[in-house]
ChimeraX commands (.cxc) that place a marker at each C-alpha (Angstrom):
marker #1 position 0.00,0.00,0.00 radius 0.5
marker #1 position 1.23,3.53,-0.64 radius 0.5
marker #1 position 1.24,6.71,1.43 radius 0.5
marker #1 position -1.89,8.82,1.45 radius 0.5
marker #1 position -2.29,12.49,2.35 radius 0.5
marker #1 position -4.85,14.14,4.60 radius 0.5
marker #1 position -5.66,17.77,5.36 radius 0.5
marker #1 position -6.11,18.10,9.13 radius 0.5
marker #1 position -7.06,21.03,11.34 radius 0.5
marker #1 position -9.84,23.32,12.34 radius 0.5
marker #1 position -10.54,26.03,14.87 radius 0.5
marker #1 position -8.51,25.77,18.06 radius 0.5
marker #1 position -9.10,27.18,21.55 radius 0.5
marker #1 position -5.94,29.30,21.34 radius 0.5
marker #1 position -2.76,29.75,19.31 radius 0.5
marker #1 position -1.06,26.80,20.99 radius 0.5
marker #1 position -3.17,24.71,18.56 radius 0.5
marker #1 position -3.54,21.85,21.06 radius 0.5
marker #1 position -7.29,21.72,21.70 radius 0.5
marker #1 position -9.97,22.28,19.08 radius 0.5
marker #1 position -13.14,24.20,19.81 radius 0.5
marker #1 position -15.25,21.21,18.71 radius 0.5
marker #1 position -13.15,18.64,20.56 radius 0.5
marker #1 position -11.81,16.94,17.44 radius 0.5
marker #1 position -9.79,17.99,14.43 radius 0.5
marker #1 position -11.39,17.89,10.99 radius 0.5
marker #1 position -9.84,15.39,8.53 radius 0.5
marker #1 position -10.26,15.77,4.76 radius 0.5
marker #1 position -9.09,13.03,2.43 radius 0.5
marker #1 position -7.45,10.72,1.79 radius 0.5
marker #1 position -5.66,12.03,-1.28 radius 0.5
marker #1 position -3.35,9.88,-3.38 radius 0.5
marker #1 position -0.82,12.60,-4.00 radius 0.5
marker #1 position 0.53,15.61,-2.17 radius 0.5
marker #1 position -0.58,18.10,-4.81 radius 0.5
marker #1 position -4.25,17.15,-4.41 radius 0.5
marker #1 position -3.96,17.56,-0.63 radius 0.5
marker #1 position -2.10,20.85,-1.07 radius 0.5
marker #1 position -4.92,22.28,-3.16 radius 0.5
marker #1 position -7.48,21.43,-0.46 radius 0.5
marker #1 position -5.16,22.77,2.27 radius 0.5
marker #1 position -4.70,26.00,0.30 radius 0.5
marker #1 position -8.47,26.54,-0.03 radius 0.5
marker #1 position -9.04,25.86,3.68 radius 0.5
marker #1 position -6.09,28.06,4.72 radius 0.5
marker #1 position -7.09,31.02,2.55 radius 0.5
marker #1 position -10.75,30.79,3.62 radius 0.5
marker #1 position -9.64,31.15,7.25 radius 0.5
marker #1 position -6.59,33.42,6.82 radius 0.5
marker #1 position -8.09,36.09,9.10 radius 0.5
marker #1 position -8.80,33.65,11.95 radius 0.5
marker #1 position -5.73,33.50,14.20 radius 0.5
marker #1 position -6.88,30.31,15.95 radius 0.5
marker #1 position -7.70,28.31,12.82 radius 0.5
marker #1 position -5.00,26.19,11.25 radius 0.5
marker #1 position -4.73,23.36,8.72 radius 0.5
marker #1 position -1.79,21.10,7.86 radius 0.5
marker #1 position -1.06,18.18,5.56 radius 0.5
marker #1 position -0.41,14.78,7.15 radius 0.5
marker #1 position 1.30,11.98,5.24 radius 0.5
marker #1 position 0.23,8.54,6.43 radius 0.5
marker #1 position 2.03,5.46,5.14 radius 0.5
marker #1 position 0.64,2.16,6.45 radius 0.5
marker #1 position 3.97,0.47,5.63 radius 0.5
marker #1 position 5.95,2.73,8.00 radius 0.5
marker #1 position 5.95,2.41,11.80 radius 0.5
marker #1 position 4.18,5.22,13.68 radius 0.5
marker #1 position 6.26,8.21,14.76 radius 0.5
marker #1 position 7.11,8.61,18.42 radius 0.5
marker #1 position 5.52,11.70,19.94 radius 0.5
marker #1 position 7.44,11.64,23.23 radius 0.5
marker link #1:1,2 radius 0.2
marker link #1:2,3 radius 0.2
marker link #1:3,4 radius 0.2
marker link #1:4,5 radius 0.2
marker link #1:5,6 radius 0.2
marker link #1:6,7 radius 0.2
marker link #1:7,8 radius 0.2
marker link #1:8,9 radius 0.2
marker link #1:9,10 radius 0.2
marker link #1:10,11 radius 0.2
marker link #1:11,12 radius 0.2
marker link #1:12,13 radius 0.2
marker link #1:13,14 radius 0.2
marker link #1:14,15 radius 0.2
marker link #1:15,16 radius 0.2
marker link #1:16,17 radius 0.2
marker link #1:17,18 radius 0.2
marker link #1:18,19 radius 0.2
marker link #1:19,20 radius 0.2
marker link #1:20,21 radius 0.2
marker link #1:21,22 radius 0.2
marker link #1:22,23 radius 0.2
marker link #1:23,24 radius 0.2
marker link #1:24,25 radius 0.2
marker link #1:25,26 radius 0.2
marker link #1:26,27 radius 0.2
marker link #1:27,28 radius 0.2
marker link #1:28,29 radius 0.2
marker link #1:29,30 radius 0.2
marker link #1:30,31 radius 0.2
marker link #1:31,32 radius 0.2
marker link #1:32,33 radius 0.2
marker link #1:33,34 radius 0.2
marker link #1:34,35 radius 0.2
marker link #1:35,36 radius 0.2
marker link #1:36,37 radius 0.2
marker link #1:37,38 radius 0.2
marker link #1:38,39 radius 0.2
marker link #1:39,40 radius 0.2
marker link #1:40,41 radius 0.2
marker link #1:41,42 radius 0.2
marker link #1:42,43 radius 0.2
marker link #1:43,44 radius 0.2
marker link #1:44,45 radius 0.2
marker link #1:45,46 radius 0.2
marker link #1:46,47 radius 0.2
marker link #1:47,48 radius 0.2
marker link #1:48,49 radius 0.2
marker link #1:49,50 radius 0.2
marker link #1:50,51 radius 0.2
marker link #1:51,52 radius 0.2
marker link #1:52,53 radius 0.2
marker link #1:53,54 radius 0.2
marker link #1:54,55 radius 0.2
marker link #1:55,56 radius 0.2
marker link #1:56,57 radius 0.2
marker link #1:57,58 radius 0.2
marker link #1:58,59 radius 0.2
marker link #1:59,60 radius 0.2
marker link #1:60,61 radius 0.2
marker link #1:61,62 radius 0.2
marker link #1:62,63 radius 0.2
marker link #1:63,64 radius 0.2
marker link #1:64,65 radius 0.2
marker link #1:65,66 radius 0.2
marker link #1:66,67 radius 0.2
marker link #1:67,68 radius 0.2
marker link #1:68,69 radius 0.2
marker link #1:69,70 radius 0.2
marker link #1:70,71 radius 0.2
view
C-alpha cells in the first residue's frame, strides 16, 4: 500500500493549537498525491486566513511505515 495524504485542522481554543473548539480535528481526504492535498489545504487556509486560531496542515500517512514517536 502507498502513502496517502490528509488535510487536518480546524478552529482551536488558542494559538497553541492543542485543543480544538469542537473537541476533534477535521480530517479531509485521503488524497493519493501531495498536490491534491495541497490544493485542499490551500483553499481551507485562505478561507480562514483572518482567523488566528484556525489552522490546517497536511499529514502523510504510510501504512507500511511504523508510527512516529511523539514523546
